[in-house]
FIBAVO-736758 format. One record per residue (C-alpha): residue number from 1; residue in three letters; x, y, z. Coordinates in Angstrom, 3 decimals. Example, Ala and Ser with C-alpha at 12.3 -4.5 7.8 and 13.67 -1.06 7.14 Angstrom:
2
   nr  rest         u         v         w
    1   ALA    12.300    -4.500     7.800
    2   SER    13.670    -1.060     7.140
***
This chain:
384
   nr  rest         u         v         w
    1   MET    -2.395   -31.735    32.003
    2   ASP    -2.978   -28.012    31.514
    3   ARG    -4.418   -26.555    28.343
    4   VAL    -1.063   -25.582    26.811
    5   ALA     0.406   -29.060    27.292
    6   SER    -2.803   -30.605    25.954
    7   LEU    -2.659   -28.532    22.759
    8   ILE     1.000   -29.439    22.240
    9   GLU     0.302   -33.143    22.677
   10   ARG    -2.671   -32.965    20.339
   11   ALA    -0.490   -31.367    17.657
   12   LYS     2.214   -34.019    18.039
   13   THR    -0.328   -36.820    17.755
   14   GLU    -2.054   -35.377    14.689
   15   ALA     1.197   -34.469    12.908
   16   GLY     3.089   -37.632    13.791
   17   PHE     6.231   -35.645    14.688
   18   ASP     7.642   -34.275    17.914
   19   ASN    10.462   -31.877    16.935
   20   PHE     9.431   -28.214    17.087
   21   GLY    12.891   -26.940    16.231
   22   ALA    14.605   -24.039    17.976
   23   ASP    13.202   -22.687    21.216
   24   GLY    11.591   -19.255    21.431
   25   TRP     7.985   -20.153    20.684
   26   GLN     7.016   -21.526    24.096
   27   GLU     6.602   -18.266    26.025
   28   GLY     4.346   -16.727    23.407
   29   LEU     2.165   -19.838    23.315
   30   GLU     1.811   -19.944    27.095
   31   ARG     0.993   -16.245    27.367
   32   LEU    -1.466   -16.459    24.471
   33   VAL    -3.409   -19.428    25.848
   34   HIS    -3.537   -18.106    29.397
   35   SER    -4.633   -14.681    28.130
   36   ALA    -7.419   -16.267    26.083
   37   GLU    -8.620   -18.271    29.080
   38   ARG    -8.887   -15.163    31.269
   39   GLU    -9.857   -12.390    28.874
   40   ALA   -11.302   -13.513    25.538
   41   HIS   -14.844   -14.292    26.779
   42   HIS   -15.002   -17.023    24.163
   43   THR   -18.210   -18.712    23.185
   44   GLN   -18.022   -22.493    22.867
   45   MET   -17.384   -22.046    19.145
   46   GLY   -14.798   -19.341    19.831
   47   ALA   -12.838   -21.602    22.183
   48   ALA   -12.926   -24.438    19.646
   49   VAL   -11.750   -22.154    16.830
   50   PHE    -8.961   -20.781    19.026
   51   ASP    -7.740   -24.243    20.009
   52   GLY    -7.939   -25.448    16.415
   53   MET    -5.890   -22.490    15.240
   54   VAL    -3.183   -23.102    17.851
   55   VAL    -3.001   -26.818    17.028
   56   ASP    -2.768   -26.137    13.305
   57   LEU     0.105   -23.672    13.805
   58   LEU     1.941   -26.194    15.990
   59   LYS     1.371   -28.959    13.437
   60   GLN     2.706   -26.798    10.634
   61   ARG     5.808   -26.032    12.669
   62   LEU     6.352   -29.757    13.220
   63   GLU     5.892   -30.485     9.506
   64   ILE     8.341   -27.773     8.470
   65   GLU    10.971   -29.153    10.834
   66   SER    10.403   -32.650     9.447
   67   TRP    11.285   -31.382     5.953
   68   TYR    14.461   -29.798     7.250
   69   ALA    15.377   -33.058     9.001
   70   ARG    14.995   -35.004     5.745
   71   TYR    16.556   -32.378     3.476
   72   PRO    19.152   -30.399     5.469
   73   GLU    20.347   -28.739     2.245
   74   ILE    17.290   -26.470     2.466
   75   ASP    19.212   -24.442     5.008
   76   ASP    21.788   -23.575     2.314
   77   GLU    19.182   -21.402     0.568
   78   GLN    19.850   -17.667     0.788
   79   ILE    17.266   -14.945     1.364
   80   VAL    18.823   -11.938    -0.360
   81   ALA    17.647    -8.319    -0.040
   82   PRO    13.912    -8.929     0.358
   83   LEU    11.630    -5.979    -0.341
   84   ILE     9.250    -5.654     2.615
   85   GLY     6.185    -3.447     2.887
   86   LEU     5.403    -2.042     6.322
   87   GLY     3.812     0.987     7.961
   88   LEU     0.370     1.723     9.310
   89   PRO    -2.365    -0.750     8.303
   90   ARG    -5.293     0.244     6.082
   91   THR    -3.091     2.608     4.044
   92   GLY    -3.404     0.991     0.612
   93   SER    -0.624    -1.463     1.348
   94   THR    -2.723    -4.446     0.257
   95   ALA    -3.395    -2.913    -3.169
   96   PHE     0.247    -1.879    -3.550
   97   SER     1.406    -5.364    -2.562
   98   CYS    -1.037    -7.023    -4.943
   99   MET     0.193    -4.929    -7.848
  100   LEU     3.822    -5.758    -7.058
  101   GLY     2.862    -9.425    -6.819
  102   GLU     1.686    -9.397   -10.436
  103   ASP     5.301    -9.190   -11.604
  104   PRO     5.938   -12.732   -12.916
  105   HIS     9.673   -12.447   -12.241
  106   VAL     9.461   -12.094    -8.452
  107   ARG     8.401   -14.319    -5.557
  108   THR     5.687   -13.379    -3.114
  109   LEU     3.788   -15.159    -0.364
  110   ARG     0.391   -16.205    -1.759
  111   THR    -2.673   -16.625     0.459
  112   TRP    -2.754   -20.404     0.042
  113   GLU     0.882   -20.986     1.015
  114   PRO     0.857   -20.250     4.779
  115   MET    -2.434   -22.119     5.126
  116   LYS    -0.474   -25.315     4.487
  117   VAL     3.236   -24.818     3.876
  118   CYS     4.121   -28.489     3.464
  119   PRO     4.883   -30.082     1.166
  120   PRO     6.816   -27.037    -0.074
  121   PRO     5.563   -25.796    -3.466
  122   GLU     7.261   -26.707    -6.716
  123   LYS     7.845   -24.404    -9.665
  124   ALA     6.215   -26.688   -12.223
  125   THR     2.922   -26.959   -10.336
  126   TYR     2.879   -23.639    -8.472
  127   ASP     0.035   -22.108   -10.492
  128   ASN    -2.261   -25.136   -10.191
  129   ASP    -1.284   -26.522    -6.801
  130   PRO    -4.289   -28.368    -5.292
  131   ARG    -3.975   -26.260    -2.147
  132   ILE    -5.275   -23.282    -4.137
  133   ALA    -8.698   -24.931    -4.353
  134   LEU    -8.571   -25.744    -0.630
  135   ALA    -7.799   -22.102     0.111
  136   GLU   -10.687   -20.963    -2.076
  137   ALA   -13.041   -23.217    -0.115
  138   SER   -11.672   -21.876     3.156
  139   MET   -12.196   -18.305     1.997
  140   LYS   -15.819   -19.056     1.168
  141   VAL   -16.281   -20.125     4.776
  142   ARG   -14.512   -16.939     5.848
  143   ASP   -16.900   -14.830     3.785
  144   GLU   -19.869   -16.544     5.449
  145   ARG   -18.463   -16.112     8.943
  146   PHE   -17.123   -12.574     8.358
  147   PRO   -19.436   -11.141     5.688
  148   ARG   -17.785    -7.722     5.559
  149   ALA   -14.210    -9.006     5.428
  150   LYS   -14.018    -9.005     1.649
  151   GLN   -15.007    -5.319     1.655
  152   MET   -11.977    -4.543     3.777
  153   LEU    -9.465    -7.102     2.477
  154   PRO    -9.892    -7.786    -1.262
  155   SER    -7.890   -11.007    -1.203
  156   THR    -8.057   -14.213    -3.213
  157   ALA    -6.436   -17.608    -2.780
  158   THR    -3.572   -16.535    -5.050
  159   SER    -3.121   -12.896    -4.072
  160   PRO    -0.179   -11.809    -1.906
  161   THR    -0.726   -12.102     1.814
  162   GLU     1.006   -11.046     5.011
  163   CYS     3.301   -13.372     6.931
  164   GLN     1.026   -13.297    10.006
  165   LEU     0.336   -17.040    10.014
  166   LEU     4.033   -17.807     9.628
  167   MET     4.852   -15.519    12.566
  168   GLY     2.021   -17.219    14.420
  169   MET     3.949   -20.490    14.258
  170   ASP     6.382   -18.826    16.689
  171   PHE     3.402   -17.459    18.663
  172   LYS     4.454   -13.845    18.437
  173   ALA     2.091   -12.245    15.931
  174   GLN    -0.751    -9.766    15.712
  175   ILE    -3.028   -12.266    13.999
  176   PHE    -4.259   -13.421    17.398
  177   GLN    -5.381    -9.981    18.572
  178   ALA    -7.323    -9.461    15.354
  179   MET    -9.616   -12.376    16.252
  180   HIS    -9.454   -12.790    20.030
  181   GLN    -9.456   -10.306    22.898
  182   VAL    -6.144   -11.397    24.390
  183   LYS    -5.313    -8.187    26.203
  184   SER    -2.403    -9.214    28.443
  185   TYR    -0.817   -11.165    25.571
  186   VAL    -0.976    -8.058    23.369
  187   GLN     0.588    -5.895    26.076
  188   TRP     3.476    -8.355    26.330
  189   LEU     3.776    -8.668    22.552
  190   HIS     3.927    -4.930    21.927
  191   PHE     6.193    -3.900    24.797
  192   GLU     8.194    -6.867    26.106
  193   ALA     8.519    -9.642    23.526
  194   ASP    11.769   -10.308    21.682
  195   LEU    10.937   -11.254    18.094
  196   LYS    14.379   -12.327    16.916
  197   SER    13.326   -15.977    17.123
  198   THR    10.192   -15.122    15.129
  199   TYR    12.161   -13.519    12.319
  200   ARG    14.664   -16.374    12.303
  201   TRP    11.665   -18.673    11.916
  202   LEU    10.335   -16.538     9.056
  203   LYS    13.667   -16.828     7.271
  204   ARG    13.582   -20.585     7.784
  205   VAL    10.132   -20.839     6.189
  206   PHE    11.051   -18.583     3.257
  207   LYS    14.056   -20.802     2.557
  208   LEU    11.753   -23.813     2.424
  209   LEU     9.229   -22.029     0.186
  210   GLN    11.845   -20.911    -2.341
  211   TRP    13.807   -24.196    -2.274
  212   ARG    11.822   -25.781    -5.114
  213   CYS    10.024   -22.647    -6.252
  214   PRO    12.396   -19.687    -6.741
  215   SER    11.769   -16.545    -8.753
  216   ASP    13.464   -16.220   -12.136
  217   LEU    14.904   -12.695   -11.819
  218   GLY    18.687   -12.911   -11.570
  219   PRO    20.793   -15.295    -9.472
  220   HIS    18.742   -14.874    -6.287
  221   THR    15.068   -15.187    -5.460
  222   HIS    13.511   -11.726    -5.287
  223   TRP    10.973   -11.709    -2.460
  224   ARG     8.193    -9.109    -2.329
  225   LEU     6.643    -9.216     1.144
  226   LYS     4.274    -7.122     3.238
  227   ASN     3.248    -6.911     6.889
  228   PRO     2.404    -3.537     8.491
  229   SER     3.003    -4.851    12.013
  230   HIS     6.761    -5.125    11.396
  231   ILE     7.008    -1.474    12.462
  232   LEU     6.763    -2.619    16.080
  233   TRP     9.835    -4.830    15.844
  234   ILE    11.864    -3.164    13.116
  235   ASP    15.140    -3.598    15.022
  236   ASP    14.610    -7.341    15.437
  237   LEU    13.543    -7.644    11.801
  238   ALA    16.637    -5.808    10.564
  239   SER    18.925    -7.924    12.752
  240   VAL    17.760   -11.070    10.919
  241   PHE    17.317    -9.498     7.445
  242   PRO    20.121    -6.900     7.454
  243   ASP    20.000    -6.319     3.681
  244   ALA    16.221    -5.852     3.523
  245   ARG    14.716    -2.870     1.744
  246   PHE    11.364    -1.416     2.708
  247   TRP     8.394     0.422     1.283
  248   MET     5.893     2.310     3.404
  249   THR     2.426     3.537     2.484
  250   HIS     1.113     6.615     4.330
  251   ARG    -2.402     7.828     5.150
  252   ASP    -4.137    10.069     7.667
  253   PRO    -4.137     8.130    10.994
  254   GLY    -7.617     9.458    11.710
  255   ASP    -8.904     7.220     8.935
  256   VAL    -6.492     4.359     9.537
  257   ILE    -7.193     3.540    13.179
  258   THR   -10.970     3.598    12.906
  259   SER   -10.750     1.234     9.937
  260   VAL    -8.454    -1.215    11.753
  261   ALA   -10.654    -1.234    14.850
  262   ASP   -13.658    -2.023    12.671
  263   LEU   -11.773    -4.847    10.964
  264   TYR   -10.874    -6.324    14.363
  265   TYR   -14.530    -6.081    15.379
  266   GLU   -15.617    -8.002    12.293
  267   TYR   -13.170   -10.817    13.060
  268   THR   -13.778   -10.892    16.826
  269   LYS   -17.557   -10.801    17.198
  270   PRO   -18.344   -14.387    16.040
  271   PHE   -16.131   -15.856    18.766
  272   THR   -17.100   -13.964    21.903
  273   ASP   -20.179   -12.993    23.856
  274   SER   -18.667    -9.633    24.845
  275   VAL   -16.786    -7.396    22.401
  276   ASP   -14.891    -4.561    24.068
  277   LYS   -15.046    -1.924    21.333
  278   ALA   -13.215     0.657    23.433
  279   TRP   -10.276    -1.745    23.746
  280   LEU   -10.275    -2.316    19.975
  281   GLY    -9.882     1.413    19.483
  282   ALA    -7.315     1.897    22.240
  283   VAL    -5.108    -1.064    21.310
  284   ASN    -4.845     0.145    17.735
  285   ILE    -3.881     3.649    18.808
  286   GLU    -1.212     2.059    20.986
  287   TYR     0.068    -0.217    18.224
  288   CYS     0.138     2.448    15.538
  289   GLU     1.744     5.139    17.679
  290   GLU     4.393     2.929    19.253
  291   GLY     5.201     1.217    15.968
  292   MET     5.525     4.445    14.047
  293   ARG     7.748     6.010    16.701
  294   ARG    10.005     2.958    16.552
  295   VAL    10.257     2.905    12.771
  296   ILE    10.939     6.647    12.590
  297   ALA    13.699     6.235    15.183
  298   PHE    15.130     3.350    13.141
  299   ARG    15.097     5.425     9.970
  300   GLU    16.696     8.404    11.658
  301   ALA    19.438     6.190    13.097
  302   GLY    21.028     5.884     9.657
  303   HIS    18.626     3.609     7.783
  304   ASP    16.498     6.112     5.880
  305   ALA    18.065     5.212     2.534
  306   ALA    16.589     1.702     2.810
  307   PHE    13.013     3.069     2.638
  308   PHE    10.715     4.021    -0.236
  309   ASP     7.613     6.038     0.674
  310   VAL     4.198     5.993    -0.998
  311   LYS     1.350     8.372    -0.171
  312   PHE    -2.066     6.723    -0.110
  313   ALA    -3.889     9.590    -1.851
  314   GLU    -1.374     9.782    -4.689
  315   PHE    -1.380     6.022    -5.206
  316   GLN    -5.186     5.898    -5.206
  317   ARG    -5.327     8.682    -7.771
  318   ASP    -2.768     7.121   -10.120
  319   PRO    -0.589     4.163    -9.058
  320   TRP     1.871     4.297   -11.946
  321   PRO     4.168     7.129   -10.795
  322   SER     4.709     5.312    -7.488
  323   ILE     5.214     1.893    -9.111
  324   GLU     7.615     3.251   -11.730
  325   ALA     9.570     5.230    -9.127
  326   LEU     9.890     2.130    -6.937
  327   TYR    11.358     0.112    -9.804
  328   ARG    13.846     2.897   -10.542
  329   TRP    14.774     2.986    -6.865
  330   LEU    15.324    -0.782    -6.908
  331   GLY    17.347    -0.558   -10.117
  332   GLU    15.046    -3.081   -11.777
  333   ASP    13.105    -3.080   -15.030
  334   LEU     9.332    -2.803   -14.986
  335   THR     8.797    -5.284   -17.790
  336   PRO     5.813    -5.224   -20.166
  337   GLU     4.647    -8.525   -18.635
  338   ALA     4.730    -7.057   -15.138
  339   ARG     2.906    -3.885   -16.175
  340   ALA     0.243    -5.893   -18.005
  341   GLY    -0.363    -8.037   -14.909
  342   MET    -0.631    -4.981   -12.699
  343   GLU    -3.051    -3.293   -15.090
  344   ARG    -5.160    -6.437   -15.192
  345   TRP    -5.290    -6.664   -11.396
  346   ARG    -6.309    -3.020   -11.084
  347   ALA    -9.072    -3.403   -13.676
  348   GLU   -10.424    -6.516   -11.961
  349   THR   -10.203    -5.091    -8.431
  350   PRO   -11.824    -1.666    -8.341
  351   ARG   -12.219     0.191    -5.086
  352   ASP   -15.365    -0.800    -3.201
  353   LYS   -15.760    -3.878    -5.404
  354   HIS   -17.726    -5.553    -2.608
  355   GLY   -19.393    -2.419    -1.296
  356   SER   -18.388    -0.066     1.482
  357   ARG   -19.465     0.986     4.957
  358   THR   -19.388     4.259     6.830
  359   ILE   -17.823     3.817    10.264
  360   ASP   -18.470     6.088    13.230
  361   PRO   -15.167     6.526    15.129
  362   ALA   -17.122     7.133    18.321
  363   ASP   -18.221     3.477    18.239
  364   TYR   -14.644     2.637    19.229
  365   GLY   -14.068     5.564    21.571
  366   LEU   -12.166     7.431    18.861
  367   ASP   -12.139    11.051    17.737
  368   LYS   -10.522    11.932    14.417
  369   ASP    -9.345    15.385    15.462
  370   ALA    -7.737    13.979    18.598
  371   LEU    -6.068    11.244    16.556
  372   ARG    -4.660    13.751    14.086
  373   ALA    -3.240    15.787    16.940
  374   ARG    -1.763    12.729    18.640
  375   PHE    -0.129    11.619    15.386
  376   ALA     1.177    15.062    14.437
  377   PHE     4.729    13.698    14.778
  378   TYR     3.971    11.178    12.029
  379   ARG     1.978    13.485     9.764
  380   GLU     4.677    16.147     9.870
  381   ARG     7.495    13.647     9.281
  382   PHE     5.905    12.285     6.092
  383   GLY     3.846    15.248     4.895
  384   ILE     0.446    13.631     5.441
***
């Protein structure tokens, strides 16, 4: 039995189920595992962590399908006009998303939810679900293993998070490249993979999550989501969520790419005996440039009205003009409760709360002037 088949069988045994649902996930899993075997240079711990991650994602997929099998009415749920944050990473999108997530009338994806989706959350116990404590314990381990992570990602067990783990259950997601040097998998993911099955899976999970825990703003659940990597597959995303609206945060790519490469380094180094820093720099140039060209093309093909833009510097200086303008654009009220929650989050989460670090772009084979020139098409399009 090869490694892929062994991981699948292990997941089935541990979960007690054998239905993975619709096809589409198998190719990504096979490419990911084979790439890791050849290219990741895993330590013994790194290989164990990788296998454990894959098995957990497979188990969660099995558990989600088991809920659908028992309660087919879940599929009747509707995901209506979600608001999705995307763009380049490290552009203030986490802070913007966290502030939006403080609105008590909307639904967002909290850090603890994709760690263990099932049983799906319930409205009455959402704020004190026992999985919150489990997530807090997991994040303590994360902080020990990746000591600088909390400097770069000021997250908590209950703060909004990206849908990377959910996409990972279809095995087409950037979460793997952030932790493992899976070079051929990334090349396939960025330039060949079809993510329609991944976005159909995302919709399936969001239906389950809102089934017993909707928002209370109007007749439909109002989702507030964020994942910068969606820029790479914006056409596939829009084909599955045709009524989605988007916000984009913008920052000088010279600062962005160095920061992302350094984040990848922090997550990769505990699991390998050979970190290729030049690849970390190059793969993020590739991702950011290709993704931004695709999203600009999508916008210029008649979809520009579906986007709301936020400049990093302006948001950092004073977030309220951007937040208020977004609510006007959405045609929604920024209630006193929402504003109070956002103000509280901002007061409790100052910049550099956990310290900061100066990064030398040359460590990753990067040059800021060259990056600015390469991304002139982006800077000129959005006035950066």
